[in-house]
C-alpha positions in Angstrom: 0.0 0.0 0.0 2.8 2.4 0.9 4.6 1.6 -2.4 1.5 2.3 -4.4 1.1 5.6 -2.6 4.7 6.6 -3.3 4.3 5.6 -6.9 1.2 7.8 -7.2 3.0 10.7 -5.6 5.9 10.4 -8.0 3.7 11.3 -11.0 2.1 14.4 -9.3 3.5 17.8 -10.1 5.8 19.4 -7.6 3.9 22.6 -7.3 0.5 22.1 -5.6 -2.2 24.7 -6.4 -5.6 25.5 -4.9 -7.4 23.5 -7.6 -5.6 20.3 -6.9 -8.3 17.7 -6.1 -6.0 15.3 -4.2 -4.6 18.0 -2.0 -8.1 19.4 -1.3 -9.4 15.9 -0.3 -6.4 15.4 2.0 -6.9 18.8 3.7 -10.6 18.2 4.2 -9.9 15.0 6.1 -7.3 16.5 8.5 -8.6 16.9 12.1 -7.5 20.2 13.6 -7.4 21.1 17.3 -9.9 23.7 18.3 -12.1 23.4 15.1 -15.6 24.5 16.2 -17.3 22.8 13.3 -15.5 19.4 13.6 -18.2 17.8 15.7 -21.1 19.2 13.7 -20.1 18.3 10.2 -19.7 14.6 10.6 -22.8 13.8 12.6 -25.2 16.2 11.0 -28.4 14.7 9.9 -30.2 17.9 9.2 -33.2 19.4 10.9 -35.9 17.0 12.1 -38.5 16.4 9.4 -41.7 18.2 10.0 -45.0 16.5 9.0 -46.3 17.4 5.6 -49.9 18.5 4.7 -51.7 15.6 3.2 -54.5 16.4 0.8 -55.3 18.6 -2.1 -54.6 22.3 -2.0 -54.9 25.2 -4.4 -51.8 25.9 -6.5 -49.8 29.1 -5.9 -47.2 31.0 -8.0 -44.3 29.7 -6.0 -45.2 26.0 -5.7 -45.2 26.1 -1.9 -47.2 23.5 -0.1 -49.2 24.6 2.9 -48.1 24.0 6.4 -49.1 20.7 8.1 -51.5 22.6 10.4 -53.5 24.2 7.6 -57.2 23.4 8.0 -58.0 23.5 4.2 -59.8 26.8 4.1 -58.7 29.1 1.4 -58.6 32.6 3.0 -56.8 34.4 0.2 -58.1 37.4 -1.7 -58.4 35.3 -4.9 -55.4 36.9 -6.5 -53.6 33.6 -7.1 -56.7 32.1 -8.8 -57.0 35.2 -11.0 -53.3 35.1 -11.8 -53.5 31.4 -12.9 -56.6 32.2 -15.0 -54.8 35.0 -16.7 -51.8 32.8 -17.4 -54.0 30.1 -18.9 -56.0 32.5 -21.0 -52.7 34.1 -22.4 -51.4 30.6 -23.3 -54.6 29.6 -24.9 -54.7 32.9 -26.9 -51.1 32.4 -28.0 -51.8 28.8 -29.0 -54.9 29.9 -31.0 -53.0 32.6 -32.7 -50.2 30.2 -33.7 -52.7 27.6 -35.0 -54.4 30.3 -37.0 -51.2 31.6 -38.5 -50.0 28.2 -39.7 -53.5 27.0 -40.8 -53.0 27.4 -44.6 -49.4 26.1 -44.7 
């Protein structure tokens, strides 16, 4: 194993730069004394998963699902519904105009 490592090191350039992948991997693995993030990076499993809302809900411009405590009542001003309706009408109008323009081809 040591011989293979020495052989691999022989073929590397003498000057090591910041974009050297082997050097970066080596430096990432080094444990440093007093590193405040050392214990947090290895054992991190992310935030605890929150429950998701199950069931249908009205679409919105941003594709955000409602919170898991949502009771299913749409209390909006109706802007999102009107926005989607305008988008659909615009797409239908553009499609109809395109079909009309290529009708006689």
